[in-house]
N, C-alpha and C positions, 0 to 999 in steps of 0.2 A: 520673397523671389521678384527675380527679373529687377535688377539691377540700374537704377537709370544714372549713377554718379561712380567715378573711380578715384578709389583714393592711392591709387598704385603706379600711378604714373608720373611720373620727377623729370623735367625736365632742365635742361641746362641754359638752352639759348632765351632771348627777349621773347621769344612765340612760347615759351612753355605753354603759358597758360591758356591762350589758344589752343592748341591743341588738346588742353585737358579740354575747352569748352567743346570740342567738337568730338571727342569720345562720348561725352552727359550727352550732349545729344544727340549722337546715333542710339546712344544703348536705349537713351528715354524714346524715340520713336521706336526700336524694335522692342519696346515691353509693353506697346500701348492692346500689342493682343492679351501679353500676358494678365492685367488687370479684366479681358472681360472675363478670362478662362475662370480667376480666382472671384469674380462677381457669380458667375455661374457654379463653380464650388459648393460655395455659401446656398446659394439656394437649396439648390441639389441637400447638401447638410442638414437643413434646415427642415425638406420637406420629407428625409427621410425620419428626422427624428420626430416630428408630429405624426408619421405613418407609424413608427414605434407604441407611441403611445397612446396611439389610439390602438393597436394591437392587441396591448395591454388592458385599454379597459372593454373591449372587446372578449376578453378573456377574462379578466375579474366579473364581467354579467352574465359572461357563462357559467361559472362558478356557483356564481347567487340562484343560475335557474337551477343546479343541479341539489343545492342546496332545500329548495320548495318541491325536487320531487323525493329527497330525504323525508320532508315535513310534511310532507302528503301520505307518507306509508305509517301503517298501524305503531300503535307506541304502549308500553305499559307506566299504567298509575297507578300508585298506590294511595288508599283512602287515609294510612296514618302509617310517616314514613321513619317517625320511629322505633314501631315494629320491624318495619317489615320493608326494603324498595324491590324496584322489579326493570328488567331488563328483557327487549327483546331480541330475536336472531333470525337468520331465514325460515322460513317454516311456518310464522305466528300465524294462530286464526284469531278472527276478532271473539271476543269473549269476556263474561264476569265469574271472578272467582272469590269466594271468601275463603277464610283460615282463621282457625283461633287458636294460635300460640299458648299451648298450656306449659312448654315446658324450652328455655331456647339456649338448654345443653349447656355444659361446663367440663371442662378440660381435672383429669384428676393428675396431683401433684401428690410428691414426695419432698420431703427433707432429710436433709442427713442431720445429725447427733450434732453437739458440741462440740467442738477439739480444739476448741482456744485459737483458732487460724486468725492470725494479723495480716501475714500476707501471703494473698495466695496464687500468690507467683514461685511460690518459695515450699510451702507445705501444703501437705494434704490429708484426708480423712485415712488415708492407710498408706502404709512402708511399703507394698507392692503396688507393682506394674502392670497386672494380669488379673481383668475384671470380664462378670457378666453382668448382662444387663437385660432384667427379663418384666415383659409387659402382661399381667394376664385379663384377662378382656371378659367381663360375664354377657355371654352371648345371649342371653336371655331364654336356655337348652339348658341340659344337665351338664354338658360339660362346657371346659372353657378354650376359648382359644386364647395359648400361649404363645409371645414372640420373644423369641433370646438370641441376647449376640452377645459374643466373647470379645473382647478388642487389648490390646497393651498398651499404656502408654508411654510418651518418653519420659516421664520421669513422674518425680510424686505429687508433682505440685497440684493445688484444686484447679487453675486451671486448665492444666496438659488432658484432664479427666474432663474439664467440660469440652474442650474442644474433640477430644476423643470419641464424647459419644454425639454430639451434631454433628460428624462425619459419615453417623449410621445414617445414609437417608433413606434406607426400605423400614426402620423402626415406628416412626410413625413418634416421635419424642424430640424434646427439645429442653436444651442446660443452659442454667447459669449460674453465676456464682454472684450468688446479696449477700449485704451486711443486712446482721438481726441485729449488731452491736448499735453504735453510735463512734464518731468520727475523732473520738478522745478514745473508747476502748470498742474497738472492732470485735468481729465473732462472724466469719465471714463461714456460709453455710454451701451445699452444691444444692439446687433445686433442678427438679427434675418433672416436662411436666409434657400432659401425652400432647397430642394433637387433634386425636380424634376425640369425638364429644360422648363419650360411654362409660360406663362403671369400670375401673381399671385398678390395677393395683401394680405399682410400680418400683422394684427392687432391684440393689445393684448391691455385687455379693463380690468377693474379695479373693474367695478361695476360700475360706475360712467362715465371715463375718458377712449379717447381712448389714449394710451401711448407709439403707435410709426411712426413715418414719414414714409412712402416710397420714398424707394431711387432709388429702379431699379425694373420694371414690371420685368423681363425676359421675355423666347426669350424659344419655341422648336426646336429641333435639323430640320436642314429642309436640302434636300437631293437632287441628282435625280440620276436615274437609265440606267446604258448601253447608256447612250446619250439622252435618253429618252426631253420630256420637262412637264413632271408631277412631280410635287413635294411630295416625303412623307416627313412626318414630323415623332419624335418619340419623349418621355418624355427622353431619358435619350441617353449617349455616343455611349453604347454600342447595338449593332444591329447586330440580327441573319440574315444575308445577305442569309442562304442557311443551309440546314440541313448540320451539322455540321464545320459549318463556321459563323464565329464570326470577327466582325472587331468594333476596337475601337476608335473613332474619337478623333485625338486630336487637330485639328485646322481644321476651315474654308477656302477654297481656292476658292473660286468662280471663275470658269471658266476654270479651269484646274482638270480636273478629275484624280480620281485617278486608277492605273489599280492591282483587285489583282489577282494574281494567283495561282491557285491548283493548282502543279503536284508535280513528284518528284526534289528532288534537286541533281544535280550532287555536287555541293561543303560538301554538307552534306554527301552522301554517300562517298564520298573518306575520308572527317575526319575521318569515322566508319571505312575504310578500311586500313588507316593507322592505326588509333588503335589499330587494331586487329594487325598487325603487329606486332608493339612493343610489345603485350605481347604475341603474337609467337615467339617474338625470346627471351624471358626470358624465357621462358615456355625452349626451347630449348637448350640454354644455361647451364640453370639447369641438364637439360636429360645428356649431353655430361660433366660435373665433374661426373658424375658415368660410366664413360669408361675408359679403361687404366690401366699405372701400377700405375697410381699414383687420381687413380679415387678417388670419395665418399664413402658415408656408405652405397650403394647400388651397389658397381659392384660387379661383376657379379652373380649380381641378377637377374634373367629369366624378372624381374616386368617390368625392363628398358627397354629393345628391344623389349616385346609387348605394353608399353607404344609409344618411338617410331615409333614402326609403324602402329599403331592405329592415330596415329597423321599425319604420312605420308596420310593411304587412306583416312581421311578426308578432307586434302587438295588436293588432288588432284582430286577432284569431279568432272564430267562431264555431262553435260544432254543433251549431242550431240552432241551441236552446237559450245556450251560458257566451258569456263572453265576461272579458275583465274586465270591464265596466260595472256588468251586473254582480260579479264579487264582492265590490268596491272597490277594484284599481285603474283609476281614472285620471284622464288626462286635466290638464287645465288650457287656458290661453296659454302659455310660452311655454305646451310643450314637455312639461314636467310632468311625471307619475306620482301621486301619491296614494295612501289606504286609505275609505272613510271607511271608519269604526261603524258607524250604524247603517250601511249600504252591507258593509263585511258581518255584521253581527244577524240581518237578517238572513245575510244569503247560507251563513251556517247554521238555523237549523234546518239547513239539511246537506250539511256535509257532504254526505256520499255523493251529490250531487256536485261539489268544488270539488271536491277530489276526483270523480270522474272527467270533466271540463282539463283542470290539470295534466292528467293523465302520467304518462311516462317517456320514457328516454324511446316509445316505442309508438306511442300514443298523443291525441289529446294537446295542450296549446306545449307543454313541454317538448315535444316532438318535434312541432313543428318547429318553435323556438328555437332546437339544437340542430337543426338543418339547416335557418337562413344563419345562425350564427358559425358555422363550419363551412360552409360555401365563401365566409367573409375571413373565415382566420384559418379552415383547414389548410392543407398541403398546396391545391388546386385555387385557396382562396383568394378571393380580389385583393383585400389588404396584403395578402401575402406575395401574389403574384409581382401588385406596385411594389413595394420594398425593395422586390428582387429585380426589378426596372429598372430603380434609383439606384439598386445598391452597383447594378455595371455601367450606370453609368457616369457614377462618381470614380469606377477605377477609371473609364475613358480617358472623363476630364480630369484625374492625377495625372495618368499619363502623357495628356495633352501639355499640362504644364512642364511638366518635365523636363517635354523633348524640347519645350520653348527655353526653357532655362538654360536647356544646354546648348540650343544654339547663341541665344544672348551672352552667355561666356564666353564662346565660341568667338564672338565678334569682338565683345570688350577685350579681349586676348589680341585678337590679329590686327584690331584699331592700333591697342598703346604699342605691340611692337613696331607697327609704320611709324607710327609716332615719336614714337624715343628715335627710330633711325634717321626720320628729319630731322629734330629737333639735332638728334648729334649730327646731323650733316651743316646744316645751318650752322651750329656754335662751332663746329671747327671752321665754316666762313667766315665766322664772327670773327674768331681769333686768328686768322690770317689778314680779313681785313686790317685788323688794331695792329697788327703785325705791321705789315705795308706802312700805314700811316706814321707809324712810331719812327721806322728807318726813314721816309721821305722828310719829316721834318726833322729830326739829324740831320740828317745831309745839305735842308736847307738852310739848318742854322748854324752850318761848318761852314759854306760857304757865304755865306752873309760876315764871317768876321775873316774872310779875305778876300 
């Protein structure tokens, strides 16, 4: 931007180079404000980039703060995750439960007899295409629960039969094609397995013959709770043990009760505090770059001091009895946070006091910090307003540069036209002078001959 020389002007007089110099000098003088505008634009762009970086770091710190809130909530743990795992959801309460898994449950399974099928895509276990699949479940009473579905296949192949069975979403069964032979001598069969865990008999009929042989009857999940002797049963390995508490059974280990504890986790809180400290330190380092003689793009900008002050106040929140330092999150001489494991271990002996201090989005340290960060990165936050102000200045500066460039281009065009006209006139006069000089010389030569 801002031309300082012209490559468009071309003259024919001996003064053409002088005319070019006049154009270059005039354009260079006119371009001086342009250089200032461009320098100002570069400075504004650097400020905008730094404000965006600080916004991203404050946002990341807010995310880390949310992780602290999550870690401070109660969670469930299992004393033996090889037997069962536990998860929590809304409404869960603190407590301790014991489960003695007597039977992890199993699925019923039936298998078709050998039909010498070597290609399941071409051959099947019946020449018919109409089938009825029945699952009889022992409900534990005198009557049985029976599920029956009738369907038709597209062709007689084993694969088509498998796909039609799997399309029956409410049947609670899955079919697979298995090779019980070898690679050289395949023997493909249809295997149908129940998805419910219960004593069941699965049978497939083509209207004339039963096509499956029962292989496993299946069994229900069986367990005892809190040291009791009553057996509870379930058709699923996922149990709703209490409001907001779900356990998933992995295996049975009768006689070895597993304890499920619902409480705050010191390890989870410790990890979240360490993560928060890392993001805090990264933000502090970025703010420090904008201080001193070798500072960054925002050196001297009042927003840097404002952000540092807000951050300091948020970190030194106290609820009257507890502070960050007392739970182990301390500040060193460089202004960096770190979690003192010894202090945290001592404080976590009273974990409820830590969680009370940390609070949530409506109370405690977390609420105070969130409020502070919203005042920085929120819709009307200081960083948001500063960024919007810089963006507005950049647009004004871009318009100034465009307008100035337009004036420079117009000046250059006008000067080139004027100099071209002057050069053409001088060139014409030079030609006339040369003509008359030559003519007078010729006349003088003729006179000398006589």
